[in-house]
Structure formats: structure tokens, C-alpha cells
C-alpha positions as CSV (number, residue, x, y, z in Angstrom):
1,X,-82.8,-129.6,75.8
2,X,-84.8,-129.4,72.6
3,X,-88.4,-130.4,72.3
4,X,-88.5,-133.1,69.3
5,X,-90.3,-131.9,66.4
6,X,-89.6,-134.2,63.2
7,X,-91.4,-131.9,60.9
8,X,-89.1,-128.8,61.8
9,X,-86.2,-131.1,61.1
10,X,-87.1,-131.8,57.7
11,X,-87.4,-128.0,57.0
12,X,-83.8,-127.7,58.3
13,X,-82.6,-130.6,55.6
14,X,-84.6,-128.6,53.0
15,X,-82.7,-125.6,53.9
16,X,-79.2,-127.1,54.1
17,X,-78.3,-127.1,50.4
18,X,-79.4,-123.3,50.1
19,X,-77.1,-122.3,53.1
20,X,-74.2,-124.3,51.5
21,X,-74.9,-122.4,48.3
22,X,-74.9,-119.1,50.1
23,X,-71.4,-119.9,51.4
24,X,-70.3,-120.3,47.9
25,X,-71.7,-117.0,46.9
26,X,-70.8,-115.0,50.0
27,X,-67.9,-116.8,51.7
28,X,-67.8,-116.7,55.6
29,X,-70.6,-114.1,55.8
30,X,-73.6,-116.8,56.1
31,X,-71.7,-118.7,58.7
32,X,-70.8,-115.7,60.9
33,X,-74.6,-114.5,60.6
34,X,-75.6,-118.0,61.7
35,X,-72.9,-117.9,64.7
36,X,-74.8,-114.7,65.7
37,X,-78.4,-115.7,65.1
38,X,-78.5,-119.3,66.4
39,X,-77.0,-118.8,69.9
40,X,-79.3,-115.8,70.6
41,X,-82.5,-117.1,69.3
42,X,-82.1,-120.1,71.3
43,X,-81.0,-118.3,74.4
44,X,-84.3,-116.1,74.2
45,X,-86.4,-119.1,74.0
46,X,-84.5,-121.0,76.6
47,X,-84.9,-118.1,79.0
48,X,-88.5,-117.9,78.7
49,X,-89.5,-121.7,78.2
50,X,-87.5,-122.5,81.3
51,X,-89.7,-120.4,83.5
52,X,-92.7,-122.3,82.0
53,X,-91.1,-125.6,82.7
54,X,-90.7,-126.4,79.0
55,X,-88.0,-127.3,76.6
56,X,-86.8,-125.1,73.7
57,X,-88.7,-126.3,70.5
58,X,-86.9,-127.2,67.3
59,X,-89.0,-124.7,65.6
60,X,-86.6,-122.0,66.8
61,X,-83.8,-123.7,64.8
62,X,-86.0,-123.2,61.9
63,X,-86.7,-119.7,62.6
64,X,-82.9,-119.0,63.1
65,X,-82.2,-120.5,59.7
66,X,-84.8,-118.9,57.7
67,X,-84.0,-115.4,59.6
68,X,-80.2,-115.9,58.5
69,X,-80.9,-116.8,54.9
70,X,-83.4,-113.7,54.4
71,X,-80.6,-111.3,55.5
72,X,-78.5,-109.2,53.1
73,X,-75.0,-110.7,52.7
74,X,-73.1,-108.0,54.4
75,X,-75.5,-106.5,57.1
76,X,-73.9,-105.5,60.2
77,X,-74.1,-108.3,62.6
78,X,-75.3,-106.3,65.5
79,X,-78.3,-105.4,63.3
80,X,-78.9,-109.3,62.8
81,X,-78.6,-109.9,66.5
82,X,-81.3,-107.0,67.3
83,X,-83.6,-108.6,64.8
84,X,-83.5,-112.2,66.0
85,X,-83.8,-111.3,69.6
86,X,-86.9,-109.1,68.5
87,X,-88.4,-112.1,66.6
88,X,-88.3,-114.6,69.2
89,X,-89.0,-112.3,72.2
90,X,-92.0,-110.2,70.6
91,X,-93.4,-112.6,67.7
92,X,-93.3,-115.7,69.8
93,X,-92.5,-115.8,73.6
94,X,-94.7,-113.0,74.5
95,X,-97.7,-114.9,72.9
96,X,-96.9,-117.8,75.1
97,X,-94.2,-119.9,73.0
98,X,-94.6,-122.5,70.4
99,X,-98.1,-122.9,68.9
100,X,-99.5,-119.6,70.2
101,X,-98.0,-116.9,68.1
102,X,-100.1,-115.5,65.2
103,X,-97.3,-114.0,63.3
104,X,-94.5,-115.7,61.5
105,X,-91.6,-115.4,63.8
106,X,-88.9,-115.2,61.1
107,X,-90.8,-112.7,58.9
108,X,-91.5,-110.4,62.0
109,X,-87.8,-110.2,62.7
110,X,-86.9,-109.7,59.2
111,X,-89.5,-106.9,58.9
112,X,-88.4,-105.2,62.0
113,X,-84.8,-104.7,61.0
114,X,-85.8,-103.8,57.3
115,X,-88.2,-101.0,58.7
116,X,-85.7,-99.9,61.5
117,X,-82.5,-100.0,59.6
118,X,-83.7,-99.5,55.8
119,X,-80.6,-97.6,54.6
120,X,-78.1,-99.8,56.1
121,X,-79.8,-103.0,55.0
122,X,-80.2,-101.7,51.3
123,X,-76.4,-101.0,51.4
124,X,-75.9,-104.6,52.5
125,X,-76.6,-106.3,49.0
126,X,-73.4,-107.3,46.8
127,X,-72.9,-109.1,43.6
128,X,-72.3,-112.8,44.5
129,X,-68.9,-114.1,43.6
130,X,-67.1,-117.4,44.0
131,X,-66.8,-118.2,47.8
132,X,-67.6,-114.3,48.7
133,X,-65.2,-112.6,46.3
134,X,-67.6,-109.6,46.4
135,X,-68.1,-109.6,50.1
136,X,-64.4,-109.9,51.0
137,X,-62.9,-112.5,53.3
138,X,-65.0,-111.4,56.7
139,X,-68.1,-110.7,54.8
140,X,-67.6,-106.6,54.3
141,X,-68.0,-105.2,50.9
142,X,-65.1,-104.6,48.6
143,X,-65.2,-100.9,47.4
144,X,-67.3,-100.4,44.7
145,X,-69.1,-103.7,44.8
146,X,-72.7,-102.8,46.1
147,X,-75.2,-102.2,43.5
148,X,-78.8,-102.0,42.7
149,X,-81.0,-105.3,43.6
150,X,-82.6,-107.0,40.6
151,X,-85.9,-105.6,41.6
152,X,-84.6,-102.1,41.6
153,X,-83.1,-102.7,38.2
154,X,-86.5,-104.0,36.8
155,X,-88.1,-100.7,38.3
156,X,-85.6,-98.8,36.3
157,X,-86.3,-100.5,33.1
158,X,-83.0,-102.4,33.0
159,X,-83.0,-105.9,31.6
160,X,-82.6,-108.9,33.6
161,X,-80.8,-112.2,33.0
162,X,-83.5,-115.0,33.6
163,X,-80.8,-117.6,33.6
164,X,-78.9,-115.8,36.5
165,X,-82.2,-115.5,38.3
166,X,-82.9,-119.2,38.1
167,X,-79.6,-120.5,39.0
168,X,-79.0,-117.8,41.8
169,X,-76.0,-116.0,40.5
170,X,-77.8,-112.6,41.2
171,X,-78.0,-110.2,44.0
172,X,-80.2,-110.8,46.8
173,X,-80.6,-111.9,50.5
174,X,-78.3,-114.8,51.1
175,X,-80.8,-117.6,50.7
176,X,-83.5,-116.3,48.4
177,X,-81.5,-116.4,45.1
178,X,-81.5,-120.1,43.8
179,X,-84.9,-120.6,42.1
180,X,-83.6,-124.2,41.4
181,X,-82.9,-125.0,45.1
182,X,-85.9,-123.4,46.2
183,X,-88.2,-125.5,44.2
184,X,-86.3,-128.7,45.0
185,X,-86.9,-128.0,48.6
186,X,-90.5,-127.3,47.8
187,X,-90.7,-130.8,46.1
188,X,-88.9,-132.5,49.2
189,X,-91.3,-130.8,51.7
190,X,-94.5,-131.5,49.7
191,X,-93.3,-135.2,49.2
192,X,-92.7,-135.6,52.9
193,X,-96.2,-134.1,53.9
194,X,-94.2,-131.2,55.6
195,X,-95.5,-128.5,53.5
196,X,-98.9,-127.8,52.2
197,X,-99.0,-127.7,48.3
198,X,-102.1,-125.8,48.5
199,X,-100.4,-123.0,50.2
200,X,-97.4,-123.0,47.8
201,X,-99.5,-123.3,44.7
202,X,-102.2,-120.6,45.7
203,X,-99.2,-118.1,46.8
204,X,-97.4,-118.4,43.5
205,X,-100.5,-119.1,41.1
206,X,-102.4,-115.9,42.4
207,X,-99.3,-113.8,42.0
208,X,-98.7,-115.0,38.4
209,X,-102.1,-114.4,37.5
210,X,-102.7,-111.0,38.9
211,X,-99.2,-109.8,37.6
212,X,-100.1,-111.3,34.2
213,X,-103.5,-109.6,34.2
214,X,-102.1,-106.3,35.1
215,X,-99.5,-106.4,32.2
216,X,-102.3,-107.4,29.8
217,X,-104.4,-104.5,31.0
218,X,-101.5,-102.3,30.3
219,X,-100.8,-100.9,33.7
220,X,-97.7,-99.1,33.6
221,X,-96.4,-99.5,37.1
222,X,-96.5,-103.4,36.9
223,X,-93.3,-105.2,36.9
224,X,-92.5,-107.8,34.1
225,X,-93.4,-111.4,35.0
226,X,-89.6,-112.2,35.5
227,X,-89.8,-110.1,38.6
228,X,-91.5,-113.1,40.5
229,X,-88.3,-115.0,40.2
230,X,-86.2,-112.4,42.1
231,X,-86.7,-110.9,45.5
232,X,-87.7,-113.1,48.1
233,X,-91.1,-114.2,46.7
234,X,-90.6,-117.9,46.1
235,X,-88.4,-118.3,49.3
236,X,-91.3,-116.9,51.0
237,X,-93.7,-118.7,49.2
238,X,-91.9,-122.2,50.0
239,X,-90.8,-121.6,53.6
240,X,-92.8,-118.8,55.2
241,X,-96.4,-119.1,53.7
242,X,-96.4,-122.8,54.9
243,X,-95.8,-122.1,58.5
244,X,-97.8,-124.6,60.3
245,X,-98.6,-122.3,63.3
246,X,-99.6,-119.2,61.6
247,X,-101.3,-120.5,58.3
248,X,-104.9,-122.0,58.2
249,X,-105.7,-125.6,58.6
250,X,-108.6,-126.1,56.3
251,X,-107.8,-126.8,52.7
252,X,-110.2,-124.0,51.3
253,X,-108.8,-121.6,54.0
254,X,-105.5,-122.5,52.7
255,X,-106.2,-121.5,49.1
256,X,-107.7,-117.9,50.4
257,X,-104.7,-117.5,52.7
258,X,-102.1,-118.3,49.7
259,X,-104.2,-115.8,47.4
260,X,-103.9,-113.0,50.0
261,X,-100.0,-113.3,50.1
262,X,-99.7,-113.5,46.4
263,X,-101.9,-110.9,45.5
264,X,-100.7,-108.6,48.3
265,X,-97.0,-109.1,46.8
266,X,-97.9,-108.0,43.5
267,X,-99.9,-104.9,44.7
268,X,-97.1,-103.8,47.1
269,X,-94.4,-104.2,44.6
270,X,-96.2,-102.3,41.8
271,X,-97.9,-99.4,43.8
272,X,-96.3,-98.9,46.9
273,X,-93.0,-97.2,48.0
274,X,-91.5,-100.5,49.2
275,X,-89.3,-102.3,46.7
276,X,-90.2,-105.8,48.2
277,X,-93.7,-106.6,49.4
278,X,-93.4,-110.2,50.7
279,X,-92.9,-109.7,54.4
280,X,-96.0,-107.2,54.6
281,X,-97.9,-109.8,52.6
282,X,-97.2,-112.6,55.0
283,X,-98.0,-110.6,58.1
284,X,-101.1,-109.3,56.6
285,X,-102.3,-112.9,55.9
286,X,-101.3,-114.0,59.3
287,X,-103.8,-111.7,60.8
288,X,-106.7,-113.3,58.7
289,X,-105.7,-116.9,58.8
290,X,-108.0,-118.0,61.8
291,X,-110.9,-116.0,60.3
292,X,-110.3,-118.0,57.0
293,X,-110.6,-121.3,58.9
294,X,-113.8,-120.1,60.8
295,X,-115.4,-118.9,57.4
296,X,-114.8,-122.3,56.0
297,X,-116.1,-124.3,58.9
298,X,-119.1,-121.9,59.0
299,X,-118.6,-121.3,62.7
300,X,-120.3,-118.3,64.0
301,X,-118.4,-116.1,66.5
302,X,-119.2,-116.8,70.2
303,X,-120.6,-114.0,72.4
304,X,-118.1,-112.3,74.4
305,X,-117.7,-113.6,78.0
306,X,-115.3,-113.3,80.8
307,X,-111.9,-114.6,80.2
308,X,-111.6,-118.1,81.7
309,X,-108.1,-119.1,82.7
310,X,-108.7,-122.9,82.6
311,X,-110.1,-122.9,79.2
312,X,-107.2,-120.8,78.0
313,X,-104.7,-123.3,79.3
314,X,-106.5,-126.2,77.7
315,X,-106.4,-124.6,74.3
316,X,-102.4,-124.3,74.3
317,X,-101.7,-128.2,73.9
318,X,-104.2,-128.6,71.0
319,X,-102.7,-125.6,69.1
320,X,-99.3,-127.0,69.5
321,X,-100.1,-130.5,68.8
322,X,-102.2,-129.2,65.8
323,X,-99.3,-127.3,64.5
324,X,-96.9,-130.3,64.6
325,X,-99.6,-132.4,62.7
326,X,-100.6,-129.8,60.0
327,X,-98.5,-129.8,57.0
328,X,-96.4,-126.7,56.5
329,X,-93.2,-124.8,56.5
330,X,-91.1,-123.1,59.1
331,X,-92.2,-121.0,62.2
């Protein structure tokens, strides 16, 4: 049923400890969310790929895993369902399936529900507790347990426990909180040549440099450096920025791409109305990925010609094959 993609399986392996930790923090809720997301995501791709005479890609499992872990702990499951259907349908299948999409699929779904149901999702954050003590047995918040996220606290000038931020015992989406587990996943992905270290290093490094420079310049709206330990920044830098389909393929282009993401995150967090800027940053970089590759290779854009169907069909296999061979994270 599934198209074998070993590189995608490695991403799933790296996400497994993070998913288990989310169960410790939020009890049954991550499991319930996954039970909604995975069947729907696979079903949508199956319906489209069946018509094309193709198998479902294992990449859709990575999309479902990343999307699941990016959700607030107690977001209503019907919203979760809407998001994954939108993600696989609008951000992947309408472009022709695996290897053809220009936007990161999981990020597209996440951003869609965050914009469409902002108030509901913001109320879905709860303090973590052993096996979901804060989220209740079935993942619904215990009265009075919802509170401000670490990023919101920093905006209000409240202190942040760096230790809790690193270990993961702080509020956030289900899979974004543990810096230790995310960094271990990054080491595994880089060591197995699954993810590009350039994409990770440029994303994190550019954010650190810009945030530090703005602080030294005395810009009052800039969040402290520990803000880069909270929110979804590291989660996105390791798993989303390294998507092999939507990221550039050339080394220098990857440095430029990661820099766009890191810089955009800091600017959006500091000056925009949105409390989190990672999803917008990734989609912005997605739109420029192919341009970065063209700039690096020095190719001039070809003159516009009438569309040729055979040529378009020939380009699809190479895009898919290139995506599987190129190092990167999840689609």
C-alpha cells in the first residue's frame, strides 16, 4: 500500500521519543489526536493517488506525525481533522502528490487551523503534568488549568525557567517542548544523512545572531534570547526547515533558505501581532526555495513558452527521486 521511502522512516524514528514524551506530559490526548490525524491523512492521499495509479507515500506518515505533535494538547479533535484534510489535499495533492508540492504540508495544515480557529487553539494550551494530569483523562482541560504560553509570559516581562524550557516541562504544543529530545533527533537525522545540517545550522544561527544584535542595539520589543528555546522554533528548525521536497538542494542555497527562516521568525515574533512566527517563516522561505537554487547555479530564467504536457510529466519523477536522495526532514 505504501511507497517505500527509507528516509521518511528515519524521520518517524526520530519523532518516536518525542511522541512518547508527549504522552507522559498530556496522557491520552496525543494518542487520540494521532488516531484522528493518521487515518484521515492517509485516506485523503490514497483517494488521489489511486486515481493516478500510484501508492501512498510514506511521507504522508511523517506529515501526520509532525502535524499531530504541532497541535496544542487540548484542541478539539474536529479542528485537528479539518487541518490534516486541508494539509494533504490543498498543500500536496492539488500540486500532483509527493515531490511536486512547493509548501511544507504539515506547516500548511498547522497554519490553516491557527488562522481559522485562533481563539480556540490559543485556549488549547495547558500546563503539562504526569500522564496528562492537567489535560484530564480524555484530554480535556481541568478547570482553571489553562494559562499563558511561555512566549506570552516573556512578552509580559515575566521570567522563564530555562531548565523547564530545556527539559520540556513547560506549556506548548504537544511535541515542541523538549529541547533535549529535539536536539537528539537532530543529531540522529544528521548522522544518518537524513537532514541537512546546513539547513538546521543556518536557521538556528541566523535567529540567534539577529536576536542578539537587536538586543545589543537596545530594541525594546525584542524578546530575550531564551525565547528561542520556547515556542516551536527548534521543532520547526529540525523537522520542517529540512523538508527535502520544499527546501533548496544546493549547499549555498540551503544557507540562504535557513537564514530567511531564522530572520523571519525573530522579526515576526518581535514586531508582528502574531505570538509565534515559525509557520509564516517556513512558508515564506518555501516560496523562494527554487529561486535560491537558480541563483546559486547561475541559471537564467527561460523565456515563457507554451506549456508542454510531455515535459511536465517527465519532470515529476526526477523531482520525486531528487527529494528522496536529498537530505532533509519531513514533508
